[in-house]
GUDORO-834604 format. One record per residue (C-alpha): residue in one letter; x, y, z. Coordinates in steps of 0.001 Angstrom, whole numbers, plus 524288, in hexadecimal, padded with zeros to 5 digits. Example, Ala and Ser with C-alpha at 12.3 -4.5 7.8 and 13.67 -1.06 7.14 Angstrom:
2
<r residuo="A" xx="8300C" yy="7EE6C" zz="81E78"/>
<r residuo="S" xx="83566" yy="7FBDC" zz="81BE4"/>
***
This chain:
176
<r residuo="M" xx="C2E98" yy="98BF9" zz="5CD9E"/>
<r residuo="E" xx="C220B" yy="9842A" zz="5CE16"/>
<r residuo="E" xx="C215F" yy="97CF7" zz="5DB39"/>
<r residuo="N" xx="C17F2" yy="9732C" zz="5D542"/>
<r residuo="G" xx="C204A" yy="971A3" zz="5C918"/>
<r residuo="C" xx="C2881" yy="966E7" zz="5C32E"/>
<r residuo="A" xx="C3160" yy="96864" zz="5B75E"/>
<r residuo="F" xx="C3629" yy="95D3F" zz="5AEDC"/>
<r residuo="T" xx="C434C" yy="95A5E" zz="5A8DF"/>
<r residuo="G" xx="C486F" yy="94E47" zz="5A249"/>
<r residuo="H" xx="C5012" yy="94880" zz="5973F"/>
<r residuo="R" xx="C4CA2" yy="94874" zz="588DF"/>
<r residuo="P" xx="C494C" yy="93B24" zz="5831B"/>
<r residuo="H" xx="C56BC" yy="93906" zz="57CFC"/>
<r residuo="K" xx="C5CAD" yy="9386C" zz="58ABC"/>
<r residuo="F" xx="C54C6" yy="92C66" zz="58E8C"/>
<r residuo="P" xx="C58D2" yy="91E6F" zz="58B27"/>
<r residuo="W" xx="C4C37" yy="91CE3" zz="5833C"/>
<r residuo="H" xx="C4E2D" yy="929EC" zz="57C25"/>
<r residuo="Y" xx="C416A" yy="92D99" zz="5752F"/>
<r residuo="N" xx="C3A7B" yy="9207B" zz="576C8"/>
<r residuo="E" xx="C2F9B" yy="92429" zz="5802A"/>
<r residuo="M" xx="C2A04" yy="9166E" zz="57F27"/>
<r residuo="D" xx="C3633" yy="910C7" zz="585AB"/>
<r residuo="S" xx="C3246" yy="90AFF" zz="592D8"/>
<r residuo="R" xx="C3C8C" yy="9135D" zz="599C6"/>
<r residuo="C" xx="C36B7" yy="91FCD" zz="59408"/>
<r residuo="V" xx="C2904" yy="91B74" zz="597BD"/>
<r residuo="A" xx="C2DC1" yy="918B8" zz="5A597"/>
<r residuo="L" xx="C344A" yy="92621" zz="5A664"/>
<r residuo="K" xx="C2803" yy="92D0D" zz="5A1B6"/>
<r residuo="N" xx="C2004" yy="9259D" zz="5ABE7"/>
<r residuo="A" xx="C29AB" yy="92920" zz="5B6B9"/>
<r residuo="L" xx="C295A" yy="9375E" zz="5B24D"/>
<r residuo="A" xx="C1A75" yy="93735" zz="5B282"/>
<r residuo="Q" xx="C1AB7" yy="931A0" zz="5C04F"/>
<r residuo="Q" xx="C23B6" yy="93C7C" zz="5C50B"/>
<r residuo="I" xx="C1B15" yy="946F4" zz="5BEE4"/>
<r residuo="A" xx="C0ECD" yy="940E9" zz="5C4C6"/>
<r residuo="R" xx="C1576" yy="9403D" zz="5D21D"/>
<r residuo="L" xx="C190B" yy="94EAF" zz="5D135"/>
<r residuo="A" xx="C0B39" yy="9525F" zz="5CD18"/>
<r residuo="S" xx="C05BA" yy="94A98" zz="5D893"/>
<r residuo="A" xx="C0EFF" yy="95211" zz="5E194"/>
<r residuo="G" xx="C0976" yy="95F25" zz="5DD13"/>
<r residuo="I" xx="C1211" yy="962D1" zz="5D195"/>
<r residuo="T" xx="C0927" yy="969A5" zz="5C7D8"/>
<r residuo="D" xx="C1223" yy="970AF" zz="5BE54"/>
<r residuo="F" xx="C1B3B" yy="968FA" zz="5B580"/>
<r residuo="Y" xx="C259A" yy="96F1E" zz="5ACBD"/>
<r residuo="S" xx="C2B0F" yy="968A9" zz="5A089"/>
<r residuo="G" xx="C3546" yy="96D57" zz="596F9"/>
<r residuo="G" xx="C2EC3" yy="965EE" zz="58BEE"/>
<r residuo="A" xx="C3AF0" yy="95EA4" zz="58773"/>
<r residuo="D" xx="C3969" yy="95196" zz="58083"/>
<r residuo="G" xx="C3971" yy="94633" zz="589F3"/>
<r residuo="V" xx="C379F" yy="94836" zz="59893"/>
<r residuo="D" xx="C321D" yy="9560D" zz="597B2"/>
<r residuo="C" xx="C274D" yy="951F0" zz="58E6E"/>
<r residuo="W" xx="C247E" yy="9451E" zz="59587"/>
<r residuo="A" xx="C2321" yy="94C72" zz="5A26E"/>
<r residuo="A" xx="C1A69" yy="956C2" zz="59C31"/>
<r residuo="L" xx="C116B" yy="94C48" zz="596B8"/>
<r residuo="H" xx="C1066" yy="945E5" zz="5A427"/>
<r residuo="V" xx="C0C82" yy="952F0" zz="5AA26"/>
<r residuo="L" xx="C0249" yy="954FD" zz="59F94"/>
<r residuo="A" xx="BFCC5" yy="9475E" zz="5A207"/>
<r residuo="L" xx="BFC1F" yy="949DF" zz="5B0B2"/>
<r residuo="R" xx="BF5C1" yy="9570E" zz="5AE54"/>
<r residuo="E" xx="BE9FB" yy="94FED" zz="5A8AE"/>
<r residuo="Q" xx="BE715" yy="94AA7" zz="5B661"/>
<r residuo="N" xx="BEC61" yy="95672" zz="5BDC2"/>
<r residuo="P" xx="BE8DE" yy="96374" zz="5B755"/>
<r residuo="F" xx="BF143" yy="96AD0" zz="5C13A"/>
<r residuo="L" xx="BFDBC" yy="965FF" zz="5BAAC"/>
<r residuo="R" xx="C049E" yy="96F45" zz="5B150"/>
<r residuo="L" xx="C0EC8" yy="96CC2" zz="5A6DF"/>
<r residuo="H" xx="C17D5" yy="9781D" zz="5A3D3"/>
<r residuo="L" xx="C2148" yy="97776" zz="5986D"/>
<r residuo="I" xx="C2DC9" yy="97F53" zz="598BD"/>
<r residuo="L" xx="C339E" yy="97D76" zz="58B3B"/>
<r residuo="P" xx="C4117" yy="981BC" zz="58693"/>
<r residuo="H" xx="C3CF1" yy="986F6" zz="57927"/>
<r residuo="E" xx="C31FA" yy="985A6" zz="56F4A"/>
<r residuo="A" xx="C3906" yy="97C13" zz="56640"/>
<r residuo="Q" xx="C3C9B" yy="97233" zz="570DC"/>
<r residuo="A" xx="C35C0" yy="966B7" zz="56A49"/>
<r residuo="D" xx="C3927" yy="969C5" zz="55C18"/>
<r residuo="G" xx="C4310" yy="95EB1" zz="55A8F"/>
<r residuo="W" xx="C3B25" yy="95456" zz="561A0"/>
<r residuo="S" xx="C33F2" yy="948D9" zz="55B8A"/>
<r residuo="A" xx="C260F" yy="94B5E" zz="556F8"/>
<r residuo="P" xx="C1FF8" yy="943A7" zz="5624A"/>
<r residuo="A" xx="C2854" yy="94AF8" zz="56C44"/>
<r residuo="Q" xx="C2469" yy="957FF" zz="5662D"/>
<r residuo="E" xx="C15FE" yy="9542B" zz="566B6"/>
<r residuo="R" xx="C1738" yy="9506D" zz="57518"/>
<r residuo="Y" xx="C1E28" yy="95D58" zz="577F6"/>
<r residuo="E" xx="C1390" yy="9654E" zz="57117"/>
<r residuo="E" xx="C08DE" yy="95DFA" zz="57867"/>
<r residuo="I" xx="C0F97" yy="960E5" zz="5854E"/>
<r residuo="K" xx="C10F2" yy="96F5A" zz="581C2"/>
<r residuo="Q" xx="C0286" yy="97012" zz="57E25"/>
<r residuo="R" xx="BFE3D" yy="969D8" zz="58AF6"/>
<r residuo="A" xx="C07B0" yy="970D8" zz="59427"/>
<r residuo="D" xx="C0295" yy="97B01" zz="59D9B"/>
<r residuo="S" xx="C0D7B" yy="98468" zz="599F3"/>
<r residuo="V" xx="C1861" yy="9851B" zz="58FE7"/>
<r residuo="E" xx="C2408" yy="98E19" zz="591AE"/>
<r residuo="Y" xx="C2FCA" yy="98F69" zz="588A9"/>
<r residuo="V" xx="C3D43" yy="99341" zz="58D82"/>
<r residuo="S" xx="C3F83" yy="998CD" zz="57FE0"/>
<r residuo="R" xx="C3883" yy="998F7" zz="572DC"/>
<r residuo="V" xx="C44FA" yy="99463" zz="56C11"/>
<r residuo="Y" xx="C4FE7" yy="98B14" zz="56FD7"/>
<r residuo="Y" xx="C5C23" yy="990B6" zz="5760C"/>
<r residuo="D" xx="C67C6" yy="98A15" zz="57C58"/>
<r residuo="G" xx="C63B9" yy="98814" zz="58A7A"/>
<r residuo="C" xx="C54EF" yy="9887A" zz="588C2"/>
<r residuo="M" xx="C53AB" yy="97A52" zz="58D4D"/>
<r residuo="M" xx="C5B41" yy="97D2F" zz="599CB"/>
<r residuo="D" xx="C533A" yy="98983" zz="59BEB"/>
<r residuo="R" xx="C46D9" yy="98166" zz="59A4C"/>
<r residuo="N" xx="C4BD7" yy="9776E" zz="5A436"/>
<r residuo="H" xx="C4ED5" yy="98226" zz="5AE1B"/>
<r residuo="R" xx="C4139" yy="987E8" zz="5AC6C"/>
<r residuo="L" xx="C3B53" yy="97A74" zz="5AEC0"/>
<r residuo="V" xx="C42D9" yy="978BE" zz="5BB7A"/>
<r residuo="D" xx="C4007" yy="986C1" zz="5BFAC"/>
<r residuo="A" xx="C3175" yy="984A7" zz="5BD6F"/>
<r residuo="A" xx="C2F8E" yy="97922" zz="5C6AD"/>
<r residuo="R" xx="C32D1" yy="9741D" zz="5D43C"/>
<r residuo="I" xx="C35A4" yy="96644" zz="5CF67"/>
<r residuo="L" xx="C3D86" yy="960F7" zz="5C3FC"/>
<r residuo="L" xx="C39EA" yy="95355" zz="5BF30"/>
<r residuo="A" xx="C4580" yy="94E90" zz="5B73C"/>
<r residuo="V" xx="C46AB" yy="94264" zz="5AEF6"/>
<r residuo="Y" xx="C5554" yy="941F8" zz="5B01C"/>
<r residuo="N" xx="C5FA1" yy="9378C" zz="5ADC6"/>
<r residuo="G" xx="C6A2A" yy="93E1C" zz="5B5EF"/>
<r residuo="E" xx="C731D" yy="94286" zz="5AB02"/>
<r residuo="R" xx="C7AA4" yy="94EF2" zz="5ADE0"/>
<r residuo="R" xx="C78EE" yy="955B9" zz="5A0BF"/>
<r residuo="G" xx="C6CE6" yy="95A59" zz="5997C"/>
<r residuo="G" xx="C60CE" yy="96267" zz="59BB7"/>
<r residuo="T" xx="C5A67" yy="95958" zz="5A58D"/>
<r residuo="A" xx="C66BB" yy="958CF" zz="5ADE4"/>
<r residuo="A" xx="C6802" yy="9679A" zz="5AD71"/>
<r residuo="T" xx="C59AE" yy="96948" zz="5B11F"/>
<r residuo="V" xx="C5AFD" yy="96030" zz="5BCCE"/>
<r residuo="R" xx="C6721" yy="967A9" zz="5C139"/>
<r residuo="Y" xx="C5FF5" yy="974A6" zz="5BFBF"/>
<r residuo="A" xx="C5466" yy="96F7A" zz="5C7A3"/>
<r residuo="R" xx="C5DA5" yy="96AC1" zz="5D24A"/>
<r residuo="K" xx="C6484" yy="977FF" zz="5D2A5"/>
<r residuo="S" xx="C572C" yy="97EBC" zz="5D300"/>
<r residuo="G" xx="C52E5" yy="976C8" zz="5DED4"/>
<r residuo="R" xx="C47F8" yy="96F95" zz="5D7F7"/>
<r residuo="E" xx="C4290" yy="96272" zz="5DBF5"/>
<r residuo="I" xx="C4740" yy="958AE" zz="5D1CD"/>
<r residuo="I" xx="C4169" yy="94B84" zz="5CE79"/>
<r residuo="V" xx="C49E4" yy="94341" zz="5C591"/>
<r residuo="L" xx="C447A" yy="937BF" zz="5BE0D"/>
<r residuo="E" xx="C4F8D" yy="92F9A" zz="5B856"/>
<r residuo="P" xx="C4AC8" yy="92BC7" zz="5AAB5"/>
<r residuo="V" xx="C4F87" yy="91DA5" zz="5AA29"/>
<r residuo="S" xx="C4F43" yy="91892" zz="5B82E"/>
<r residuo="L" xx="C435A" yy="92126" zz="5BB4B"/>
<r residuo="D" xx="C495A" yy="923FD" zz="5C894"/>
<r residuo="V" xx="C4459" yy="9308F" zz="5CEC3"/>
<r residuo="W" xx="C4BA6" yy="93961" zz="5D80F"/>
<r residuo="E" xx="C4783" yy="9463D" zz="5DDDE"/>
<r residuo="R" xx="C4EC9" yy="9520F" zz="5E2D3"/>
<r residuo="K" xx="C46D4" yy="95B00" zz="5EB5B"/>
<r residuo="R" xx="C47D1" yy="969CB" zz="5EA87"/>
<r residuo="G" xx="C5336" yy="9714E" zz="5EFAB"/>
***
């Protein structure tokens, strides 16, 4: 576990009220709130950030880290990806963003070269295991990958920061 590490988890775009419309003012506000949380963590000494590369929150967070890295060369972006074909069904712009992030990341690790049932959950566990803090964009629903990742982080004793995607409320759970 990286003591100066933060992993990301969050919903895919279809789970948000604005779906894939990143120009929606609510999406813009969420991205800004996410950027503020990442900047706050970097200012507090977090240097290693871990993203699973999924469309939506994972990619937005990764791009924020890359932007911050331009002013702070000590920051590192690590990708832990479930399989090589993760982005194959995405829109062309989403695939381009994903490839740009992969090219600019400090490290890229695959759970598996090919998809298998459970590779996403295995990726999420590796993300949590890699870092002391989990920053989750999470709407509180009980089912789904983000919910399972937050539960795993809680069980693993990680510090958890939750950013609610619509209200933008933030709550924190310290380690232990």
